[in-house]
C-alpha positions as CSV (number, residue, x, y, z in Angstrom):
1,X,-6.0,42.9,-11.8
2,X,-4.8,41.5,-8.5
3,X,-7.7,39.0,-8.5
4,X,-6.7,37.7,-11.9
5,X,-3.1,37.4,-10.9
6,X,-4.0,35.4,-7.8
7,X,-6.4,33.2,-9.8
8,X,-3.7,32.4,-12.3
9,X,-1.2,31.5,-9.5
10,X,-3.8,29.2,-7.9
11,X,-4.6,27.6,-11.3
12,X,-0.9,27.1,-12.1
13,X,-0.2,25.6,-8.6
14,X,-3.1,23.1,-9.1
15,X,-1.9,22.2,-12.6
16,X,1.7,21.7,-11.4
17,X,0.6,19.5,-8.5
18,X,-1.6,17.3,-10.6
19,X,1.0,17.1,-13.4
20,X,3.6,16.0,-11.0
21,X,1.7,13.0,-9.6
22,X,1.2,9.7,-11.3
23,X,-0.9,6.6,-11.0
24,X,0.8,3.4,-9.7
25,X,-0.2,-0.1,-9.0
26,X,0.7,-2.1,-5.9
27,X,0.0,-5.8,-5.1
28,X,0.0,-8.4,-2.4
29,X,0.9,-11.9,-3.3
30,X,0.1,-15.0,-1.3
31,X,3.1,-17.3,-1.7
32,X,2.0,-19.6,1.1
33,X,0.0,-22.9,1.0
34,X,-2.8,-21.3,3.1
35,X,-5.9,-19.2,2.6
36,X,-5.2,-15.7,4.0
37,X,-7.3,-12.8,5.1
38,X,-5.4,-9.5,4.7
39,X,-6.5,-6.2,6.3
40,X,-4.7,-3.3,4.7
41,X,-4.9,0.0,6.7
42,X,-4.7,3.2,4.6
43,X,-4.4,6.6,6.3
44,X,-4.7,9.8,4.4
45,X,-6.0,13.4,4.9
46,X,-9.5,11.9,4.2
47,X,-9.3,9.5,7.2
48,X,-8.5,5.8,7.8
49,X,-9.7,3.0,5.5
50,X,-9.5,-0.7,6.2
51,X,-9.6,-2.9,3.1
52,X,-10.1,-6.6,3.6
53,X,-8.6,-8.9,0.9
54,X,-9.1,-12.6,1.0
55,X,-6.3,-14.4,-0.8
56,X,-6.1,-18.0,-1.8
57,X,-2.7,-19.7,-2.2
58,X,-0.9,-18.2,-5.1
59,X,-3.4,-15.3,-5.6
60,X,-2.4,-11.7,-6.1
61,X,-4.5,-8.7,-5.2
62,X,-3.8,-5.4,-6.9
63,X,-4.8,-1.8,-6.1
64,X,-4.2,1.5,-7.7
65,X,-3.0,4.7,-6.0
66,X,-1.8,8.2,-6.9
67,X,1.4,9.6,-5.6
68,X,3.9,12.4,-6.5
69,X,6.3,11.3,-9.2
70,X,9.3,12.1,-6.9
71,X,8.1,9.2,-4.7
72,X,7.8,6.7,-7.6
73,X,10.1,4.2,-6.0
74,X,8.1,4.0,-2.8
75,X,5.1,1.8,-1.9
76,X,1.8,3.5,-1.5
77,X,2.5,6.2,1.2
78,X,-1.0,5.8,2.6
79,X,-0.5,2.1,3.4
80,X,0.3,2.1,7.1
81,X,-0.1,-1.5,8.1
82,X,-1.0,-4.9,6.8
83,X,-2.6,-7.5,9.1
84,X,-2.5,-11.1,7.9
85,X,-4.6,-13.9,9.4
86,X,-4.2,-17.4,8.1
87,X,-6.9,-20.1,8.1
88,X,-4.9,-22.0,10.6
89,X,-5.0,-19.0,13.0
90,X,-1.6,-17.5,12.6
91,X,-1.7,-13.7,12.9
92,X,0.9,-11.2,11.9
93,X,0.9,-7.4,11.4
94,X,3.5,-5.7,9.2
95,X,4.0,-2.0,10.1
96,X,4.9,0.7,7.6
97,X,8.6,0.1,8.3
98,X,8.3,-3.7,7.8
99,X,6.3,-3.2,4.6
100,X,9.1,-0.8,3.4
101,X,11.7,-3.6,4.0
102,X,9.5,-6.3,2.3
103,X,9.3,-4.2,-0.9
104,X,12.9,-3.1,-1.1
105,X,13.5,-5.3,-4.1
106,X,10.1,-5.4,-5.7
107,X,9.1,-1.7,-5.1
108,X,5.3,-2.3,-5.2
109,X,4.7,-5.9,-4.5
110,X,4.4,-7.3,-1.0
111,X,4.9,-11.1,-1.0
112,X,3.6,-13.1,1.9
113,X,5.9,-16.0,2.5
114,X,5.5,-19.2,4.5
115,X,8.3,-18.0,6.7
116,X,6.2,-15.0,7.7
117,X,3.4,-17.2,8.9
118,X,5.8,-19.6,10.6
119,X,7.3,-16.8,12.5
120,X,3.8,-15.5,13.5
121,X,2.7,-19.0,14.7
122,X,5.8,-19.3,16.8
123,X,5.7,-15.9,18.5
């Protein structure tokens, strides 16, 4: 009887966890006049993944992620940094905190602006 009780508790816990998480979409938009190479770094319990995304001017790259529903207004919690390299050689890295600031108004879209690149080329 105790085994059945424990199994039911485990099953209900798994059900509640999966029922309370949702699928979301995030995007990076290139609002500059340049070709960009983006390297997104994702860290999770499964390790670190680096995803390269070439983006032409005006293009948007989208990805899907799963996250608890109580974190619906947050960007992908596994995204830890975003490195941007322009064709002209400008290089900038947005940390998790900088990404959080960039998406305050858009929630799930990171927009790369010409000002971002200008700042990177000057530094």
